[in-house]
N, C-alpha and C positions, 0 to 999 in steps of 0.2 A: 780274422775273428772279432778284433776290436771294431772294426768298420761295421760289420754286421750286427754287433750289439748296439752300438750307436744309433745306427739307422733304427733298428727295432725300438730304441728308447725314444727317437724322435717321432715314430708313428704313433707310439702310445701317448706320447704327449698330445699330438694333434687329435688323436682320437678322443682324448680327454676335453680339448678345446671345443671340438665339433659338438661334441655331447652337451656341453655348457651352453652353445650357441642354440641348439635345438631346444633346450629347457627354457631358456629366456623367451624364445619365439612362441613356444607352447603357452608360457605364461602370458605373453601378449594377448594371444587368441583368447584364453580363457578369462581375460580381464577387460577385453575390448568394450564391454558395455558396463564396466563398474564406473560408478559416478567419481569423477576426481583422478582417474587413472591416467599416466602418461606413458607412452610407449618408451620400452626399455631396450637399451642397445649393449651388447657385449664386445667390445674391440678385441681383436686378434692382433698380438705383436709377434712380428719376425725376430726369431733368435738369430744372433750373430753367426755367420757361416765363414770359417776361414780353417781349411783342412790342416794348415801348417801348422796352426795353434792349437789344433784339436777341438775347433768349435764346428760343430756338424750342421749347424742351422737349425731349421724347423719352424713351429709355430707353438704360441702357448696363449692362453686365455689371458686377456688384460681386466681391466678395471669395468664395472659395471656403470653405465651412464644413462641418465634420464633425458628424453627429448623434451622434456617441460621447458616451456618458453614463459617466463614470468611477465613478459609485456604482453603477450597474449591473454594470459591469466587475468591480468588488470584490465585489459580492455572489455574482456565478457564480464567481469564484476562490475566494471563502471556501467555498462548498457544495462546489466541486469538492475542496477540499482534504480535507474531511471524507469525500466520497464515496471518495476515492483511499484514506484510512486503513481506512475500512470493508471496501473491495473486497480490498485486501491481507490485512488480517485474516481475511477469510473464506477466501481461498485458501490461506493458510498454516495455518489452523485445520482446513480440510477435509484438508490432507495430513497434519497430525498425528492427526486423528480417525481416518485410515485405519490408523494403526499399533495402535490399540486395539479389539480385538474384545469386545464384553459378550455376545455371544449365547451364549458358552460352548463353541462347538463348535470354535474353534480357538485358538491361542496361549496365554497364560499361564492364562486361567481354565480351558481345557480340560485343559491339563497338570496343572494343581493337582487338579482332579477326578479325572483318571484315577491320579494318584499316590495320593491318598487311598483311592481303590476298591482300588487293588493292595496298600495296607498292610492294609485291612480284611481283604482275602481271604487274606493271609499270616497275620494273626491268628487266622483260622478254621482254618488249615491250617499250624501251626507247622513240622511236619516236611517240607514240601514245599520242597525245593531251587528247584523252577521258581517257586514263588510268591515266595520271596525274591530270585530273580534277576530276577522282573518287578518288584519293587519298584525295584532299582537301574536298570532300563531306564526305569521311568516317572520316576525322579528325574532321569535324564539328560535325559529329555524337557523336564521343568520347567527345568533349567539352560539348556538350548538355547533354550527359548521366551524366557528372560530374556535371553540373549545377543542373540537375534534382534530382540527389542524394542529393546535398547541400542544396538545396530547401525543399526536404522533411524532412532532419535532422533538418532544421530551423523551419518548422511547428511543428515538433515532439517536438522541444525544447519549443515553445510557448505553445503548448498543455500541456506540463509538468509544464510549470510554472502556467498556468491556474489552472491545478489540485492541485497544491502546495497552491496556494491561497485558494481554495475552502477548501482544507482539514485544513488549519489553521482556516479558519471561522467555520468549522465544530466542530473543538476542543473547541473553545472560546463559541460556542453556547451550546455545552453540559455541559461544566464547567457551563455557565450560569444557565442552568436548575438546576443543583446541587446546585448552590449558592442560588437559590430561596428557595430550600428545607431546606438549612441552616437558611435562614433568617426567615422561618416559625418556625424553632425549637426555635430560639433565642427569638422571640416575644412570643411564646406561652408556651415555658418550654417544658422540655424533656419529662413531663407527658402526653403532647398531641401528642407525637410522634405515627403516625399512619401507619398501616402496610401497607395501599394503597400507601402513599409516601415513604416508605421505599423499597417497589417494583420498584417504578419509580426511586429512585436515584441508585439502583443496576442495573437496566436496563440502565440508561445512563452512569454508569461507565463500564459496558460490551461494550456498542456502543463505548466509548471512547477509550477502550483498543484497538481496531482495528486500531485505528488512531496513537496513540502513546504509548510510554512506561511511566507507571507513578506508583506511590505508592499512595494509597488510605488509611488514618487512620480514624477510627472512634473515635472521641473525647469522653470524659465523659459526655460532655452536648448534645451529640447526633448528633453534627455537623460532617461533613466529611471535612477532610483536604486532598487536591489534591497535590501532588509534581510531576512535569515533570521530567522524569528520576530519580527519587527518590531524587532530591536535589533542583528543582528551583519550589517554589511556584506558583501553579495556582489558589488555592482558600484555605484561611483560614477563617474559620467562614463565615462572609457574605461578605468577600472582595476578589474580583476576580482580578487576575493579568493576563491580556490577553496576548497574543503572537501576532507577525506578522511576514508577509514575505516580502522580499525585495531583490532588486539586487545591489550587491556592488561590485567594484573593489577591488582585494587584495592590501595589501600594497607595495608590489613589483611585478606589473605585468610583465610577460615575453613578452606579446605582449600588447602593449598600447591601440591598436586598437582592440583587442579582445573583446569578449562578458564577461561581469561581472559574478560573481557567485552569485549563489541563498544563501539566508541566513534566517534564522530564529531567531528572537530577542524577547527580552522582552519589556516592555514598556519603561523602561530607557535605552534602547540600549544594554542590555547584549547579546552578541553573544552566541546563543545556538546550532549553526549548527553542530558543532562538536561532542556534546553531543547527538544530535538526530539521532539514527541509526536505530531504530526499528519501527515497526508499518508502516503503509502506508507513514506517513510522512517522515520516515526515508529512505523508498524505493524511494520516489519521489526525495528526495534531493540527494541520491546517483546517481539516474538517471541522474537528471540535472547537478550535479558538477563533476560527474566522467565518467559515461558511455558514455554520447553523447559528452563532450569534447574529450574524448579520440580518437573519430572519426572526429567530426566536428572542434574541437579547441575552444579555449577560451582565456582569459586573461592569463592562465597558462600555456597554451600549444599549439602546432600547430594542433594537430590531424591528423591521419593517411591518412584521405581521402585528405587532403591539401597536406601532404607530397608526396603521390602518384602522385597526379596531377602535382604538381611542378617538381617532379623528371622525369616524363615521358615527360612534355612539354619540359623541359631544355635540355634532353637527345635528343630528337628527333630535337630540334632547333640546338643544337651544332652539330649534324651530317650534317643537311642541309647546316648550315652555313660555315662548313669546307670544302664542296666540291665546285665545280664549275659547273654552268650551261653551260658553254662552254669554250674551251680553247682560244678562240679569234683567232687572236689578236685584242684587248685587251683580256685577261681572264674576264669571268663575273663570280664573286662569287655568292654563293647561299644566300638565305635569310631566316630568321627563320619564320616558319609556324604559331605557337602558340603564345598568349599573354595573360597575366593575371596581376591583380592588385599586384605589387611587394611591394607596401607599407604596405600591410595587410597580414601577413603570413595564417591567418585563413581564408582568403577569396579567396584562389589561385582556389579551386574547383568550388566556386560560380561564379568566373569572367572569369574561362578559356574559351577562345575563339580563333577561327582561325582568322588570321590578314585579314580584309576583302580586304586589298590593295594587297594582295599576289594573283597572277594569276598562272594558270597551268604551263606557261611559265618559271615562277621563280623557280620552284622546281629543286634543283641541284642534278644530278646523278652522277658526276664525282668525284671520290675519288682521291686525288692527290697523296696519298701513302706517301712514297714507300710502296708496289707498287702501280703504276699509275692503277686504275680500272675504266673502263667506266660507269659502273652500280654499282659501289661500294658503294654509299650512299644508294639506296633503298635495296641493299644486306643487308648492316648494321643495317638498320631500321627494316627490316623484321626479322633480327637475333634476335631482341629485345623480340619477342615472346618466344625463346629459348635461353637466353643469355648465352654467354661463357665466359665473363669477368666480373669482379666486377663493372667496370663502367657502365654496361648494366643492373644491379641488383639494388634492392633496399632491404636494411637490408639482403643482400646476397641471394635472391631469386627473381623471375621475378615478373614483375608488375601484371601478372594476378594471381599468387601465393601470393602476397602480399594481393591483393583485396580479395582472398578466405580465407587468415588469418584473415581479418576484419570480414569477414561474419561469419567464423568459431568461432572466438571468440565471438560474439554475440551468435549464435547457443549454444555454451557451457554453456554461462551465462543463457540462455533461459531454457535450460534441468535441468541445476542444480536448478533454481526457481521452475521449475515444479516439480521436485522431492521433493524439500522442502514444496512446496505447498501441495502434497499428504500426506507428513509425517505430517505436521502441522494438516491439516484436520482430521486425525486419532487421533492425541494427542489432539486437541478440543474436539473431541467427546468423548474420554476417560475421560477428565477432566468433561465435562458435565454429563456424565453418574455417576461419582461418586458423584457430587453435587447433582443429582438427587436422588441417594440413601440416601444421609445424610439429604436433606431439601426439595426435591420435593414432590409433591402431588402424591399419589397413589390413584386412582381411587377406586380400589378393597378393599384397607383398609379403606378408607373413608366410602364405602358402609357399610362395617362390623360394624363400629363404628355408622353409622346412625341405622341400624337395631337393634344393641345391647341398644343403648340409647333409640330408639323409643319404644322398648319392655320395659325397665326400666320405662320410663315415663308413659306408659300405665299401668304398674303394679301399680305404686305409685299413679296414677290417681284413681284406683280402691280401693288401700287402704285408701285413703282419702275418697273417698265416703263413706265406710264402717265406718271409723273414724267418719265421719259427721253424719251418721246415728245411732252409737252408742250414740254419744253426744246428738243427739236430744231425742234418747229414754230415756237416764239418766235424762235430764231435764224433760221431760214428767212425768217420775216416781216421781221426786222430787217435781214437781208442784202439783201432786195430793196428 
């Protein structure tokens, strides 16, 4: 009788263990597509078997174990950070490239070509008021094309600042989610750590890795510590240290009237900008503080577009001012055609315009020389399209070539970002594949476990039924 009861007890214990295995497997299947979820395992422990000591053996359910591999998680986050950086760079540079047309059919290149052609036509027909008026109209087109490019750059700068602020807010929000998880662990104890919340925190960490570079360390008490760039605390236990974005002038600005720089800082004002180079946040800071200012200018530099506008306008003005409208008597000197805000070097392109007081009759054509050339000024201006001297060039090349260099640099950076995005997309896929192999849920494997333990459960149930009947029969015999 004792042996029957012991066997019955062991079978019931095994039945409970098998049931729990089935529940874990069903949970794995149900959460197979849940972001951040890692496969769970329930270990079965063998009970001691020694009949002489009354130890009948059997099996019992052990501890629940997670297959999560932190090395694989870190690898995914590391590659995701680089992918986020390249993806954001591609998006930003695509928008920047759209501002610069190198086909010559629109924008600044087309306006310059049309201007030079109009000046050349004027030089061949000096007495034509219509030809002179066309020069003024084409000059107006040039000024407007510079203004349009500057306005587009300004809009893109503002859009980048908006994205920067939004990204910082997302970082704080995701860290806040993880802070809530830590707070729960501290309130309930690590024993209350549940796999659902574990999946949530790892999903939040992976989303955070798209935005910034950070180090996440799981502490002994179950909480997660997050360090921005591996050094600046964002989260320790249930204490969150938020970051913020702002605009600030550098200590020694080159252009006092230029735009300030974007910066990211901690709550106590510590500047994190120079450290933040990865993820979407790093790409946005690079776009706002380096790429755009190199063209549009800011407090630290004039910007290539402004340099081009100034040098072109100054050279045309110099040639027109050096000539005469007529020899007189008295001689009538020429007047400048272009004007701009000279007090702010970073606003040259945005403020470039044709002097509204200049009339067609005030365009000087006579080059006093020596040698004296009646149409020397229009010939000299038309020659700017293919300059022969350094005075007519900018950085050793023509104005059109300089513009092409600006556009070409943008295109090269965009191509590099696109190539980097493709490479990182592949590396992210590889890292996730490795993580899936180590801790992901295989539906085929879970199906085998379900079948295996379902059969074991059914067999054990039949054994219990048999043992129950034997026990009942024994009790009946003893009773009679």
